[in-house]
PASEBA-1860 file (N, C-alpha, C; in nm, 3 decimals):
! residues 165
1> MLGLVAGA> 1.143/1.417/0.128/1.232/1.303/0.122/1.180/1.188/0.209 ~ 1.130/1.224/0.326/1.082/1.122/0.418/0.967/1.042/0.357 ~ 0.879/1.111/0.284/0.769/1.044/0.216/0.818/0.945/0.112 ~ 0.923/0.982/0.038/0.980/0.890/-0.061/1.042/0.768/0.005 ~ 1.109/0.790/0.118/1.168/0.678/0.192/1.057/0.586/0.242 ~ 0.951/0.644/0.298/0.839/0.563/0.346/0.778/0.483/0.232 ~ 0.764/0.545/0.117/0.711/0.474/0.001/0.803/0.364/-0.048 ~ 0.933/0.388/-0.041/1.030/0.287/-0.085/1.032/0.167/0.008
9> VVPFQTAV> 0.995/0.186/0.133/0.994/0.077/0.231/0.880/-0.022/0.204 ~ 0.768/0.027/0.148/0.650/-0.058/0.131/0.677/-0.180/0.042 ~ 0.736/-0.166/-0.077/0.761/-0.287/-0.157/0.862/-0.380/-0.091 ~ 0.959/-0.322/-0.022/1.057/-0.403/0.052/0.986/-0.484/0.161 ~ 0.899/-0.415/0.238/0.823/-0.480/0.344/0.733/-0.590/0.287 ~ 0.668/-0.561/0.176/0.579/-0.659/0.114/0.655/-0.782/0.068 ~ 0.771/-0.761/0.007/0.852/-0.874/-0.040/0.900/-0.959/0.077 ~ 0.947/-0.895/0.183/0.995/-0.967/0.301/0.882/-1.046/0.366
17> NSRLRTYV> 0.767/-0.981/0.387/0.655/-1.049/0.451/0.595/-1.159/0.364 ~ 0.599/-1.141/0.233/0.551/-1.247/0.143/0.644/-1.368/0.148 ~ 0.772/-1.342/0.159/0.868/-1.453/0.172/0.851/-1.521/0.308 ~ 0.827/-1.442/0.414/0.801/-1.497/0.547/0.679/-1.590/0.542 ~ 0.580/-1.552/0.462/0.459/-1.634/0.449/0.492/-1.776/0.404 ~ 0.594/-1.793/0.321/0.628/-1.928/0.273/0.680/-2.016/0.387 ~ 0.729/-1.955/0.494/0.779/-2.031/0.609/0.669/-2.059/0.711 ~ 0.575/-1.966/0.726/0.472/-1.981/0.829/0.337/-2.021/0.769
25> ISPFVSSL> 0.330/-2.035/0.638/0.215/-2.079/0.560/0.101/-1.977/0.553 ~ 0.068/-1.913/0.661/-0.048/-1.824/0.664/-0.008/-1.678/0.643 ~ -0.081/-1.605/0.557/-0.055/-1.462/0.543/-0.087/-1.386/0.672 ~ -0.179/-1.440/0.750/-0.218/-1.375/0.876/-0.108/-1.390/0.981 ~ -0.044/-1.507/0.985/0.067/-1.527/1.079/0.185/-1.440/1.037 ~ 0.209/-1.432/0.907/0.316/-1.345/0.857/0.292/-1.200/0.896 ~ 0.168/-1.155/0.880/0.132/-1.018/0.918/0.145/-0.999/1.069 ~ 0.103/-1.099/1.147/0.114/-1.092/1.294/0.259/-1.079/1.337
33> ISFMVGTI> 0.348/-1.160/1.278/0.490/-1.152/1.312/0.543/-1.013/1.280 ~ 0.505/-0.960/1.164/0.549/-0.826/1.125/0.505/-0.721/1.226 ~ 0.378/-0.728/1.267/0.327/-0.631/1.364/0.389/-0.650/1.502 ~ 0.416/-0.775/1.542/0.479/-0.799/1.672/0.620/-0.741/1.675 ~ 0.697/-0.766/1.569/0.833/-0.711/1.563/0.827/-0.559/1.560 ~ 0.733/-0.503/1.484/0.717/-0.358/1.480/0.679/-0.301/1.616 ~ 0.592/-0.371/1.687/0.550/-0.327/1.821/0.668/-0.327/1.918 ~ 0.746/-0.433/1.915/0.865/-0.441/2.003/0.962/-0.328/1.969
41> FLIVIIIL> 0.982/-0.303/1.841/1.071/-0.196/1.798/1.020/-0.061/1.846 ~ 0.890/-0.037/1.835/0.832/0.088/1.882/0.845/0.105/2.033 ~ 0.827/-0.003/2.108/0.843/0.003/2.254/0.985/0.045/2.289 ~ 1.083/-0.013/2.222/1.224/0.023/2.246/1.248/0.170/2.213 ~ 1.196/0.215/2.099/1.214/0.355/2.058/1.149/0.450/2.160 ~ 1.029/0.417/2.206/0.960/0.502/2.305/1.039/0.508/2.434 ~ 1.088/0.394/2.482/1.167/0.391/2.606/1.295/0.470/2.590 ~ 1.367/0.449/2.479/1.494/0.520/2.457/1.475/0.670/2.440
49> SGGQLLLT> 1.360/0.710/2.387/1.337/0.854/2.368/1.275/0.920/2.491 ~ 1.249/0.840/2.594/1.194/0.895/2.718/1.045/0.925/2.708 ~ 0.979/0.866/2.612/0.835/0.889/2.595/0.752/0.809/2.694 ~ 0.625/0.840/2.698/0.530/0.772/2.785/0.482/0.646/2.715 ~ 0.509/0.530/2.773/0.475/0.402/2.711/0.328/0.367/2.728 ~ 0.275/0.388/2.846/0.136/0.351/2.873/0.049/0.476/2.881 ~ -0.074/0.463/2.834/-0.168/0.574/2.840/-0.245/0.570/2.971 ~ -0.283/0.686/3.019/-0.366/0.693/3.139/-0.510/0.662/3.102
57> SAQLHAIP> -0.590/0.635/3.202/-0.732/0.607/3.181/-0.800/0.727/3.114 ~ -0.763/0.846/3.156/-0.822/0.968/3.098/-0.787/0.979/2.949 ~ -0.661/0.948/2.916/-0.621/0.953/2.775/-0.698/0.850/2.692 ~ -0.709/0.728/2.745/-0.781/0.624/2.673/-0.926/0.662/2.647 ~ -0.990/0.725/2.745/-1.131/0.762/2.731/-1.150/0.886/2.643 ~ -1.047/0.968/2.632/-1.056/1.090/2.551/-1.044/1.061/2.401 ~ -0.986/0.949/2.367/-0.965/0.915/2.225/-1.095/0.864/2.165 ~ -1.142/0.926/2.056/-1.263/0.876/1.990/-1.243/0.731/1.942
65> WWMYLGGV> -1.350/0.652/1.946/-1.342/0.509/1.913/-1.282/0.483/1.775 ~ -1.313/0.567/1.677/-1.270/0.541/1.541/-1.119/0.558/1.522 ~ -1.053/0.625/1.616/-0.908/0.642/1.605/-0.834/0.512/1.635 ~ -0.900/0.417/1.697/-0.839/0.287/1.722/-0.841/0.198/1.598 ~ -0.908/0.239/1.493/-0.918/0.158/1.372/-0.789/0.156/1.290 ~ -0.696/0.246/1.321/-0.570/0.253/1.246/-0.497/0.120/1.242 ~ -0.494/0.050/1.353/-0.426/-0.080/1.357/-0.495/-0.183/1.270 ~ -0.628/-0.183/1.272/-0.704/-0.277/1.188/-0.682/-0.245/1.041
73> LGMIGLTT> -0.684/-0.116/1.007/-0.663/-0.075/0.868/-0.522/-0.110/0.821 ~ -0.424/-0.091/0.909/-0.286/-0.129/0.876/-0.274/-0.279/0.852 ~ -0.341/-0.359/0.936/-0.340/-0.504/0.921/-0.403/-0.545/0.788 ~ -0.514/-0.482/0.753/-0.580/-0.514/0.626/-0.487/-0.482/0.509 ~ -0.424/-0.366/0.513/-0.332/-0.327/0.405/-0.214/-0.422/0.393 ~ -0.150/-0.451/0.505/-0.032/-0.539/0.503/-0.069/-0.681/0.460 ~ -0.174/-0.736/0.517/-0.211/-0.874/0.486/-0.258/-0.886/0.340 ~ -0.328/-0.785/0.291/-0.369/-0.786/0.151/-0.247/-0.786/0.060
81> NILLFPIL> -0.147/-0.704/0.093/-0.024/-0.704/0.013/0.045/-0.840/0.016 ~ 0.046/-0.905/0.132/0.108/-1.037/0.142/0.034/-1.137/0.053 ~ -0.099/-1.126/0.049/-0.178/-1.215/-0.036/-0.157/-1.187/-0.185 ~ -0.146/-1.060/-0.222/-0.136/-1.023/-0.363/0.003/-1.042/-0.423 ~ 0.107/-1.024/-0.342/0.245/-1.024/-0.394/0.279/-1.148/-0.476 ~ 0.251/-1.270/-0.427/0.287/-1.388/-0.508/0.206/-1.398/-0.638 ~ 0.091/-1.337/-0.641/0.005/-1.345/-0.760/0.038/-1.236/-0.860 ~ 0.050/-1.113/-0.812/0.067/-0.998/-0.901/0.211/-0.957/-0.924
89> GSVQTVIM> 0.299/-0.988/-0.830/0.436/-0.938/-0.838/0.448/-0.805/-0.766 ~ 0.569/-0.755/-0.759/0.598/-0.636/-0.680/0.533/-0.509/-0.735 ~ 0.549/-0.483/-0.864/0.500/-0.357/-0.921/0.349/-0.345/-0.906 ~ 0.275/-0.447/-0.948/0.130/-0.439/-0.942/0.080/-0.440/-0.798 ~ 0.148/-0.513/-0.709/0.107/-0.514/-0.569/0.123/-0.378/-0.506 ~ 0.220/-0.301/-0.550/0.242/-0.168/-0.494/0.158/-0.063/-0.566 ~ 0.148/-0.073/-0.697/0.083/0.033/-0.774/-0.068/0.040/-0.749 ~ -0.134/-0.073/-0.731/-0.279/-0.070/-0.709/-0.315/-0.006/-0.574
97> PVLGQIMM> -0.249/-0.045/-0.465/-0.278/0.026/-0.339/-0.243/0.175/-0.344 ~ -0.138/0.211/-0.416/-0.102/0.354/-0.427/-0.215/0.429/-0.497 ~ -0.271/0.369/-0.602/-0.385/0.432/-0.669/-0.502/0.447/-0.572 ~ -0.530/0.343/-0.495/-0.636/0.349/-0.395/-0.608/0.455/-0.290 ~ -0.481/0.466/-0.248/-0.443/0.566/-0.148/-0.466/0.707/-0.201 ~ -0.427/0.731/-0.323/-0.441/0.865/-0.380/-0.587/0.901/-0.398 ~ -0.666/0.806/-0.447/-0.808/0.834/-0.467/-0.879/0.861/-0.333 ~ -0.850/0.780/-0.232/-0.911/0.802/-0.100/-0.858/0.931/-0.037
105> SMIIDNYG> -0.732/0.963/-0.059/-0.675/1.088/-0.007/-0.745/1.208/-0.067 ~ -0.781/1.199/-0.194/-0.853/1.309/-0.260/-0.989/1.330/-0.193 ~ -1.057/1.220/-0.160/-1.187/1.230/-0.094/-1.171/1.289/0.046 ~ -1.073/1.238/0.121/-1.048/1.287/0.257/-1.014/1.437/0.254 ~ -0.926/1.476/0.161/-0.889/1.618/0.149/-1.007/1.704/0.109 ~ -1.084/1.659/0.013/-1.196/1.739/-0.039/-1.298/1.770/0.070 ~ -1.327/1.673/0.155/-1.428/1.692/0.258/-1.370/1.726/0.396 ~ -1.237/1.727/0.408/-1.175/1.755/0.538/-1.213/1.651/0.642
113> MFGTTRHP> -1.219/1.525/0.599/-1.261/1.418/0.689/-1.159/1.396/0.801 ~ -1.205/1.341/0.912/-1.122/1.304/1.027/-1.049/1.425/1.087 ~ -1.109/1.542/1.071/-1.052/1.661/1.130/-0.931/1.716/1.055 ~ -0.911/1.673/0.932/-0.797/1.721/0.854/-0.829/1.854/0.787 ~ -0.727/1.924/0.744/-0.745/2.049/0.671/-0.809/2.018/0.536 ~ -0.908/2.096/0.500/-0.980/2.075/0.375/-0.900/2.131/0.259 ~ -0.882/2.048/0.157/-0.817/2.088/0.031/-0.914/2.049/-0.081 ~ -0.995/2.146/-0.129/-1.098/2.113/-0.228/-1.041/2.051/-0.355
121> LSLMRMVG> -1.122/1.966/-0.416/-1.086/1.903/-0.542/-1.073/2.010/-0.649 ~ -0.962/2.010/-0.718/-0.939/2.110/-0.822/-0.920/2.039/-0.956 ~ -0.922/2.117/-1.062/-0.900/2.061/-1.194/-0.763/1.994/-1.203 ~ -0.663/2.057/-1.146/-0.526/2.001/-1.149/-0.521/1.866/-1.076 ~ -0.588/1.857/-0.962/-0.590/1.731/-0.889/-0.661/1.623/-0.968 ~ -0.773/1.659/-1.031/-0.847/1.561/-1.112/-0.763/1.514/-1.231 ~ -0.693/1.606/-1.296/-0.605/1.570/-1.408/-0.494/1.478/-1.358 ~ -0.439/1.510/-1.242/-0.333/1.425/-1.185/-0.381/1.284/-1.159
129> VLLLIVGV> -0.500/1.268/-1.102/-0.555/1.135/-1.075/-0.584/1.063/-1.206 ~ -0.636/1.135/-1.305/-0.663/1.074/-1.435/-0.533/1.023/-1.498 ~ -0.427/1.104/-1.491/-0.297/1.060/-1.543/-0.246/0.938/-1.467 ~ -0.268/0.936/-1.337/-0.228/0.821/-1.257/-0.303/0.696/-1.301 ~ -0.433/0.708/-1.323/-0.513/0.594/-1.369/-0.463/0.545/-1.504 ~ -0.433/0.638/-1.595/-0.379/0.600/-1.726/-0.245/0.528/-1.707 ~ -0.161/0.579/-1.618/-0.033/0.515/-1.590/-0.049/0.374/-1.536 ~ -0.144/0.356/-1.445/-0.171/0.222/-1.390/-0.217/0.129/-1.501
137> LIVVALPE> -0.305/0.176/-1.586/-0.351/0.092/-1.697/-0.236/0.053/-1.789 ~ -0.145/0.147/-1.814/-0.030/0.117/-1.899/0.060/0.011/-1.834 ~ 0.083/0.025/-1.705/0.171/-0.068/-1.635/0.105/-0.204/-1.612 ~ -0.023/-0.203/-1.577/-0.091/-0.326/-1.537/-0.159/-0.396/-1.654 ~ -0.237/-0.325/-1.733/-0.320/-0.389/-1.835/-0.255/-0.397/-1.972 ~ -0.181/-0.296/-2.012/-0.126/-0.293/-2.148/-0.033/-0.410/-2.179 ~ 0.063/-0.444/-2.092/0.150/-0.558/-2.126/0.072/-0.688/-2.148 ~ -0.028/-0.712/-2.065/-0.109/-0.834/-2.081/-0.188/-0.829/-2.212
145> YLARNSMK> -0.245/-0.714/-2.243/-0.321/-0.697/-2.367/-0.231/-0.719/-2.488 ~ -0.113/-0.659/-2.488/-0.020/-0.675/-2.600/0.026/-0.820/-2.615 ~ 0.056/-0.884/-2.502/0.100/-1.024/-2.508/-0.012/-1.114/-2.560 ~ -0.134/-1.090/-2.515/-0.247/-1.173/-2.559/-0.272/-1.155/-2.709 ~ -0.269/-1.032/-2.757/-0.292/-1.006/-2.899/-0.177/-1.054/-2.984 ~ -0.057/-1.051/-2.932/0.059/-1.100/-3.006/0.050/-1.251/-3.026 ~ -0.002/-1.324/-2.929/-0.012/-1.470/-2.937/-0.118/-1.515/-3.038 ~ -0.211/-1.427/-3.074/-0.315/-1.464/-3.170/-0.260/-1.464/-3.312
153> RPPEQRVK> -0.147/-1.401/-3.334/-0.087/-1.392/-3.467/-0.001/-1.515/-3.493 ~ 0.022/-1.545/-3.619/0.117/-1.653/-3.650/0.256/-1.617/-3.597 ~ 0.336/-1.719/-3.561/0.467/-1.692/-3.499/0.554/-1.593/-3.576 ~ 0.553/-1.599/-3.709/0.640/-1.508/-3.786/0.591/-1.364/-3.784 ~ 0.466/-1.341/-3.746/0.411/-1.205/-3.741/0.405/-1.149/-3.599 ~ 0.443/-1.229/-3.501/0.434/-1.183/-3.363/0.537/-1.075/-3.335 ~ 0.493/-0.974/-3.268/0.582/-0.865/-3.228/0.642/-0.901/-3.093 ~ 0.768/-0.879/-3.080/0.836/-0.906/-2.953/0.818/-0.786/-2.861
161> WKWLW> 0.734/-0.801/-2.756/0.701/-0.692/-2.665/0.785/-0.698/-2.538 ~ 0.880/-0.790/-2.533/0.955/-0.809/-2.410/1.023/-0.680/-2.363 ~ 1.061/-0.594/-2.452/1.128/-0.471/-2.415/1.040/-0.378/-2.333 ~ 0.906/-0.399/-2.338/0.816/-0.313/-2.260/0.827/-0.340/-2.112 ~ 0.864/-0.460/-2.075/0.873/-0.492/-1.935/0.992/-0.576/-1.913
END
């Protein structure tokens, strides 16, 4: 359930941050505001839960350098969504990154990258990704293809595809 909630938050976050962009003009400033508010919220949560807010020097040095890339990767994902949302709309802005997430997750699982448990690529996983790709094509490419081909016909022969979307 928690995974579904986290997934449901992404389009909401993208829509809010894309709207914020119209006030601050820059997608980078919009992303910065989002991360600043998130950082403040996390600080409050850590303090209220009695957690350790600051890391010791030993902790900082023990963390491998590549583990600090999470913030940069999060910024790239969020800012890219802010840039894409006004162009693609909500569904396409969410569905394309989800496809990328699943494909990269399959690679990470297959090789056990970043110290994760290895889950080898199986026929079922490959079929699932293939079905996902077909679904993305149906959602993203098919409506445009149908609309384009419908416009080439004379008006009386055009099929009304509006019900598809």
